[in-house]
C-alpha positions in Angstrom: -7.2 44.8 0.9 -5.2 47.6 2.6 -7.3 49.9 4.7 -6.5 53.5 5.7 -8.0 55.2 8.8 -9.2 58.8 7.9 -10.9 59.9 11.1 -10.4 60.2 14.8 -6.7 59.2 14.4 -5.5 55.6 14.9 -2.8 56.9 17.2 -5.2 57.0 20.1 -5.9 53.2 19.9 -3.5 50.7 21.4 -2.3 47.6 19.6 -4.6 45.3 21.6 -7.7 47.2 20.7 -6.8 47.1 17.0 -6.3 43.3 17.2 -9.7 42.8 19.0 -11.4 45.1 16.5 -9.9 43.2 13.5 -10.9 39.9 15.1 -14.4 41.1 15.6 -14.7 42.1 12.0 -13.4 38.8 10.9 -15.9 37.0 13.1 -18.6 39.3 11.8 -18.0 38.3 8.2 -17.6 34.6 9.0 -20.8 34.3 11.1 -23.1 36.6 9.2 -24.5 33.8 7.1 -25.8 31.8 10.1 -26.7 34.4 12.7 -29.1 37.3 13.0 -31.5 38.6 10.3 -31.2 40.0 6.8 -32.5 43.3 5.5 -34.2 43.4 2.1 -32.0 43.0 -1.0 -32.5 45.9 -3.4 -31.6 46.9 -6.9 -30.0 50.3 -7.5 -29.4 52.1 -10.8 -27.0 55.0 -11.3 -25.7 56.8 -14.3 -21.9 56.8 -14.8 -20.4 59.9 -13.2 -23.4 60.6 -11.0 -24.0 59.7 -7.3 -25.3 56.3 -6.0 -27.1 55.6 -2.7 -26.9 52.0 -1.5 -29.6 51.5 1.2 -28.9 49.7 4.5 -31.7 50.5 6.9 -32.6 48.4 10.0 -35.3 48.5 12.6 -35.0 51.7 14.6 -35.7 49.7 17.7 -32.7 47.4 17.2 -29.7 47.8 19.6 -27.0 50.3 18.9 -24.5 48.5 16.6 -21.0 47.5 17.7 -19.7 47.7 14.1 -20.7 48.3 10.6 -18.9 47.1 7.4 -19.6 47.6 3.7 -17.9 45.2 1.3 -17.9 44.5 -2.4 -17.6 41.0 -3.7 -14.6 41.6 -5.9 -13.0 44.6 -4.0 -13.1 43.6 -0.4 -13.8 46.3 2.2 -15.3 49.5 1.0 -15.9 51.2 4.4 -16.1 50.1 8.0 -16.7 51.6 11.4 -15.4 49.9 14.6 -17.1 49.8 18.0 -14.9 52.7 19.1 -16.1 54.8 16.2 -12.9 54.7 14.1 -13.6 54.7 10.4 -11.6 53.0 7.6 -11.8 53.1 3.8 -10.4 50.7 1.2 -7.6 52.2 -0.7 -9.3 51.6 -4.1 -12.1 54.0 -2.9 -9.8 56.9 -2.3 -9.2 59.6 -4.9 -6.2 61.8 -4.1 -6.5 60.7 -0.4 -10.2 61.8 -0.5 -12.8 59.0 -0.1 -15.4 58.6 -2.9 -17.7 56.8 -0.4 -19.2 57.9 2.9 -21.7 56.8 5.4 -23.1 59.9 7.1 -22.9 59.4 10.9 -25.9 61.7 11.6 -28.1 58.9 10.2 -26.8 56.3 12.6 -29.3 57.2 15.3 -32.1 56.2 13.0 -30.2 53.0 12.2 -29.6 54.1 8.7 -26.2 52.9 7.5 -26.7 53.7 3.7 -23.6 54.2 1.6 -23.1 57.1 -0.7 -20.8 56.7 -3.7 -19.7 59.9 -5.5 -18.6 60.1 -9.2 -19.7 56.5 -9.9 -17.4 54.6 -12.2 -18.2 51.6 -14.5 -16.0 49.3 -12.3 -18.1 50.2 -9.3 -21.0 48.1 -10.6 -21.6 44.8 -8.8 -22.9 43.3 -5.5 -22.3 45.2 -2.3 -23.0 43.8 1.2 -23.7 45.8 4.4 -23.2 43.9 7.7 -24.3 45.5 10.9 -23.1 43.8 14.2 -25.4 44.3 17.2 -25.8 42.6 20.6 -28.5 40.5 19.1 -26.5 39.2 16.1 -25.5 40.3 12.6 -27.9 42.0 10.1 -26.9 41.6 6.5 -28.1 43.7 3.6 -27.1 43.2 -0.1 -27.4 45.8 -2.8 -26.9 45.2 -6.6 -25.5 48.4 -8.1 -26.1 48.6 -11.9 -24.4 51.4 -13.9 -26.3 52.8 -16.9 -24.2 54.2 -19.8 -25.8 56.2 -22.6 -23.5 57.2 -25.5 -23.9 58.8 -29.0 -21.9 57.7 -32.0 -20.5 59.9 -33.4 -20.6 62.2 -30.4 -21.6 65.2 -32.6 -23.1 64.1 -35.9 -23.2 66.4 -38.9 -26.7 67.4 -40.2 -28.3 64.6 -42.3 -25.6 62.1 -41.4 -26.3 58.7 -39.7 -25.9 58.4 -35.9 -26.9 56.0 -33.1 -27.6 56.2 -29.4 -27.0 53.2 -27.2 -28.0 52.4 -23.6 -25.9 49.8 -21.8 -26.5 48.4 -18.3 -23.6 46.8 -16.2 -24.0 44.2 -15.0 -26.7 43.2 -17.5 -30.3 43.0 -16.3 -32.0 40.1 -18.1 -35.6 40.9 -18.9 -35.3 44.6 -18.2 -37.5 47.1 -20.1 -36.0 50.1 -21.9 -37.9 53.2 -23.0 -36.7 56.5 -24.5 -37.7 60.1 -23.9 -36.6 63.2 -25.8 -36.5 66.4 -23.8 -38.6 64.7 -21.0 -41.3 63.9 -23.5 -42.1 60.4 -24.9 -40.1 60.1 -28.1 -42.6 57.8 -29.8 -43.1 60.2 -32.7 -39.3 60.8 -33.0 -38.5 57.1 -32.8 -40.8 56.4 -35.7 -38.1 57.9 -38.0 -35.4 55.8 -36.3 -34.4 52.2 -36.3 -34.9 50.6 -32.9 -33.1 47.5 -31.7 -35.2 44.5 -30.4 -34.2 45.4 -26.8 -34.8 49.1 -27.5 -31.3 49.8 -26.1 -30.2 51.2 -29.4 -31.7 53.8 -31.7 -30.2 55.0 -35.0 -31.2 57.3 -37.8 -30.3 60.5 -39.7 -29.5 63.7 -37.8 -32.1 66.4 -38.0 -33.2 69.4 -36.0 -36.2 67.7 -34.4 -34.0 65.0 -32.9 -31.7 67.4 -31.1 -31.9 67.6 -27.3 -31.7 65.6 -24.1 -32.2 61.8 -24.7 -33.0 59.7 -21.7 -32.8 56.0 -21.4 -35.4 54.7 -18.8 -34.6 51.1 -17.6 -37.2 49.2 -15.5 -36.2 46.0 -13.6 -37.8 44.3 -10.6 -39.9 47.3 -9.7 -36.9 49.7 -9.8 -36.4 52.4 -12.4 -33.1 53.8 -13.5 -32.4 56.8 -15.8 -29.4 58.0 -17.8 -29.3 60.9 -20.2 -27.1 62.3 -23.0 -27.4 65.5 -25.1 -27.5 65.1 -28.8 -26.0 68.3 -30.4 -25.4 68.2 -34.1 -22.7 70.0 -36.1 -23.7 72.2 -39.0 -24.8 75.8 -39.4 -25.5 77.2 -35.9 -26.4 80.8 -36.9 -29.1 81.2 -37.7 -30.2 78.2 -35.6 -33.1 77.1 -37.8 -34.5 77.6 -41.3 -36.7 80.5 -42.1 -35.2 82.7 -39.4 -36.2 86.3 -39.9 -33.7 89.1 -40.1 -35.1 92.7 -39.7 -33.5 95.7 -41.2 -34.5 99.4 -41.7 -34.8 100.7 -45.2 -31.6 102.5 -46.2 -29.5 100.9 -43.4 -26.9 98.1 -43.4 -27.9 94.5 -42.6 -26.0 91.4 -41.8 -27.2 88.0 -43.0 -25.7 85.5 -40.5 -24.2 82.2 -41.6 -21.9 80.6 -39.0 -20.8 77.0 -38.9 -20.0 74.9 -35.8 -16.6 75.5 -34.2 -14.0 73.5 -36.1 -16.4 72.8 -39.0 -14.8 74.8 -41.8 -16.6 74.4 -45.2 -14.5 73.7 -48.2 -16.7 76.0 -50.3 -19.6 78.3 -49.6 -22.2 80.3 -51.5 -25.1 82.7 -51.1 -28.2 82.9 -53.3 -31.6 84.6 -53.3 -34.6 82.4 -53.8 -37.5 83.4 -56.0 -40.6 84.1 -54.2 -42.8 81.0 -53.9 -39.9 78.6 -54.6 -38.1 78.2 -51.3 -37.1 74.6 -52.0 -36.4 74.7 -55.7 -33.4 75.9 -57.7 -35.2 79.1 -58.9 -33.0 82.0 -57.9 -32.9 85.7 -58.6 -29.9 88.1 -58.8 -28.3 89.1 -55.5 -28.9 92.8 -54.5 -26.4 95.4 -55.8 -25.2 96.2 -52.2 -24.8 92.5 -51.3 -21.3 91.8 -50.1 -20.2 88.1 -49.7 -17.3 87.1 -47.4 -14.0 87.4 -49.1 -11.6 84.3 -49.2 -8.7 84.6 -46.8 -5.6 82.7 -45.9 -7.1 81.8 -42.5 -10.1 79.5 -42.9 -13.2 80.7 -41.1 -16.5 79.2 -39.9 -18.2 82.6 -40.4 -19.6 82.9 -43.9 -22.0 85.8 -43.1 -22.9 88.3 -45.8 -23.7 92.1 -45.6 -26.1 94.4 -47.4 -24.5 97.9 -47.2 -27.8 99.7 -48.0 -31.1 97.8 -47.8 -33.8 98.6 -50.4 -37.4 97.6 -50.5 -36.9 95.1 -53.3 -34.1 93.3 -51.2 -36.7 91.7 -48.9 -37.1 87.9 -49.4 -35.5 84.5 -48.8 -31.8 84.0 -48.9 -29.9 80.7 -48.8 -26.4 80.1 -47.4 -24.7 76.8 -48.3 -21.4 75.2 -47.6 -19.7 71.8 -48.3 -18.4 69.9 -45.3 -16.9 66.4 -45.5 -18.6 65.9 -48.8 -22.0 67.0 -47.6 -23.8 70.2 -48.6 -25.3 72.1 -45.6 -27.8 74.8 -46.2 -29.8 77.4 -44.2 -32.6 79.6 -45.4 -33.3 83.0 -43.8 -35.8 85.7 -44.6 -34.9 89.4 -44.8 -37.8 91.7 -43.6 -37.5 95.4 -44.6 -39.0 98.0 -42.2 -39.7 101.5 -43.2 -41.8 104.6 -42.2 -44.4 105.6 -44.7 -46.5 108.8 -44.9 -50.2 108.1 -44.7 -51.5 111.7 -44.6 -49.8 115.1 -44.8 -52.0 118.0 -43.7 -51.3 121.6 -43.1 -50.8 121.2 -39.4 -49.9 117.5 -39.0 -48.4 114.4 -40.6 -49.5 110.8 -40.1 -46.8 108.1 -40.2 -47.1 104.4 -40.2 -44.6 101.6 -39.4 -44.5 99.3 -42.4 -42.9 95.8 -42.5 -42.6 93.5 -45.5 -43.5 90.6 -43.3 -45.5 91.0 -40.1 -46.1 87.3 -39.2 -44.0 87.5 -36.0 -45.0 91.0 -34.9 -47.4 91.3 -31.9 -47.2 95.0 -31.1 -45.7 98.4 -32.1 -44.6 101.5 -30.2 -43.2 104.9 -31.2 -40.5 106.5 -29.1 -39.9 110.2 -29.5 -36.3 111.4 -28.7 -34.7 114.8 -28.9 -31.6 116.6 -27.6 -31.9 118.4 -24.3 -30.0 121.6 -23.3 -26.9 119.6 -22.5 -26.8 118.0 -25.9 -27.9 114.5 -24.8 -30.5 112.5 -26.6 -33.4 111.8 -24.2 -36.8 110.2 -24.5 -39.6 112.7 -24.7 -42.6 110.5 -25.1 -43.8 106.9 -26.0 -46.9 106.2 -28.0 -48.5 102.8 -28.6 -49.7 101.6 -32.0 -48.6 101.1 -35.6 -49.7 104.6 -36.8 -48.7 107.9 -35.4 -50.0 111.5 -36.1 -47.5 114.3 -35.3 -48.2 118.0 -35.3 -45.9 120.2 -37.3 -44.4 122.3 -34.5 -41.1 122.8 -32.9 -41.9 120.6 -29.9 -42.2 117.5 -32.1 -38.8 117.8 -33.8 -36.1 115.1 -33.3 -36.2 111.3 -33.8 -39.3 109.2 -34.0 -38.4 105.5 -33.7 -40.9 102.7 -34.4 -40.1 99.6 -32.4 -41.8 96.3 -33.2 -42.0 93.4 -30.9 -42.6 89.6 -31.1 -43.4 87.0 -28.5 -39.8 86.8 -27.3 -39.2 90.6 -27.2 -38.1 93.3 -29.6 -37.5 92.3 -33.2 -36.2 95.6 -34.6 -36.8 99.3 -35.2 -36.8 102.0 -37.8 -36.1 105.6 -37.1 -37.7 108.7 -38.7 -36.0 112.1 -38.3 -38.4 115.0 -37.9 -36.8 118.2 -39.4 -38.5 121.4 -38.4 -37.0 124.8 -39.2 -36.6 127.4 -36.5 -39.3 130.0 -35.8 -36.9 132.8 -36.8 -36.3 131.3 -40.2 -39.9 130.5 -40.7 -41.0 134.1 -39.9 -38.4 135.6 -42.3 -39.4 133.3 -45.1 -43.1 133.9 -44.5 -42.6 137.7 -44.7 -40.4 137.5 -47.8 -43.0 135.4 -49.6 -45.8 137.8 -48.6 -43.9 140.7 -50.0 -43.5 139.0 -53.3 -47.1 137.8 -53.4 -46.1 134.1 -53.2 -48.5 131.7 -51.4 -46.4 130.5 -48.5 -48.7 127.6 -47.7 -47.9 125.9 -51.0 -44.2 126.4 -50.6 -44.1 125.1 -47.0 -46.4 122.2 -47.9 -43.9 121.2 -50.6 -41.0 121.5 -48.2 -42.7 119.7 -45.3 -43.7 116.9 -47.6 -40.1 116.2 -48.1 -38.9 116.8 -44.6 -41.8 115.5 -42.6 -43.3 112.8 -44.9 -40.5 110.4 -44.1 -39.7 107.0 -45.4 -36.9 105.6 -43.3 -33.9 106.6 -41.2 -31.6 107.2 -44.1 -33.9 108.6 -46.7 -35.9 110.9 -44.4 -32.7 112.4 -43.0 -31.6 113.4 -46.5 -35.1 114.7 -47.3 -35.1 116.8 -44.2 -31.7 118.3 -45.1 -33.0 119.0 -48.6 -36.1 120.7 -47.3 -34.1 123.0 -45.0 -31.7 123.9 -47.8 -34.7 124.7 -50.1 -36.0 127.2 -47.6 -32.6 128.8 -47.2 -32.2 129.1 -51.0 -35.7 130.6 -51.4 -35.1 133.2 -48.6 -31.6 134.0 -50.0 -33.1 134.5 -53.5 -35.9 136.8 -52.2 -33.4 138.8 -50.2 -31.3 139.3 -53.3 -34.3 140.4 -55.3 -35.2 142.9 -52.5 -31.6 144.3 -52.4 -31.7 144.8 -56.2 -34.9 146.8 -55.9 -33.5 149.0 -53.2 -30.3 149.6 -55.2 -32.3 150.8 -58.2 -34.1 153.4 -56.1 -30.8 155.1 -55.1 -29.0 155.0 -58.5 -27.1 158.3 -59.6 -29.2 160.6 -61.8 -32.4 159.7 -60.1 -32.4 162.9 -58.1 -33.6 166.3 -59.5 -31.5 169.4 -58.7 
């Protein structure tokens, strides 16, 4: 087999030295079977596409070698080093003039002549020989490289379709044991649902969520263990990633119910339905909300079949199902809409107590209230943060602004709902109070009514409207009282009321 020198330059060697070197190698190969000693023969496993290390270690006290050569029984020379230090590679082990094999020279002092093969190919499998020529003779070491291939058919099965995972060893290892792991955990429970071949080199079954992940084939042979892995990723509805995923939305806000199929997996038809409470797996359905907006058909097929609720109501909470037909199979995904709102627990003369209420708290681990208001520059800044589900706020100007309830789960924030605290200015409050006193109207009852609307709060959308209505009510009352007072003053100065 042709050899190419790739280091130290062959130009510095004369023709005589080359001939002696080649003659030495030829003699090394011919006499290795009858002279010197042999290193231990080993089995090596490698996954296709990975790296393989073929061991060739000799006694550290052995003489410094005159030459080292690695050969493969069906490919000839793989790599060799002459006595002068010149290195050669077989042309079949070059990739774009870069060698796929190397024997690190820094290990030579330890008498380690192991061969490293990068990007292992299936055709690399077979018997390799390492021959080290020393002053005492030739040391021979043989290595059997076996390539493990793990493959999935089809490569990305659709949910609930049949699939198989195979594990092949080249060259075959008669009597080898084969075990499987899923995500680095023994897959005994998972394999119970699968059909396993007698050699355990093939598993097959129906695609489901609990079978997704990293499958590893573990091969044992003559005390050596080899591993090869493949990732099983199924096609179907990828958003939400699993059934019963919760979507959190504030009362009165808009919400998106996700339903996205795998890239390239365009359903021929799709539909949304709301399931009756207590019947998540049956056909019992209820009408979709009035603000529910389904994806509109378009000329360009899309994998996104998400729906939108333009304004969430309390009665909209519950389980929704997205379905689509792909290659004759109906794929479904259930998700649960959780509605969040701020409710008024107590409304006293000087304070109001609010609570963060969710229609489903199964995933919530903690709550916090964030108070934000506009600074002198007009920027919304955080004023304070309070822990807990309930919050008591004093009715004073310092507590105006936005109060946001954030709720968290084990993985972080789940969502939030904002309450707008509307408090009228001190000037307006004083004027209204004086006008009410002049007309013998109890101001406490009026302000209590207004504050109940503006401070009681239900959610970000409703409370903002209530706050505006409260302020407008105060303005109308003040305007009406001012007009009454003006009429009284006008009557006092009418013509004819003076006596001459």
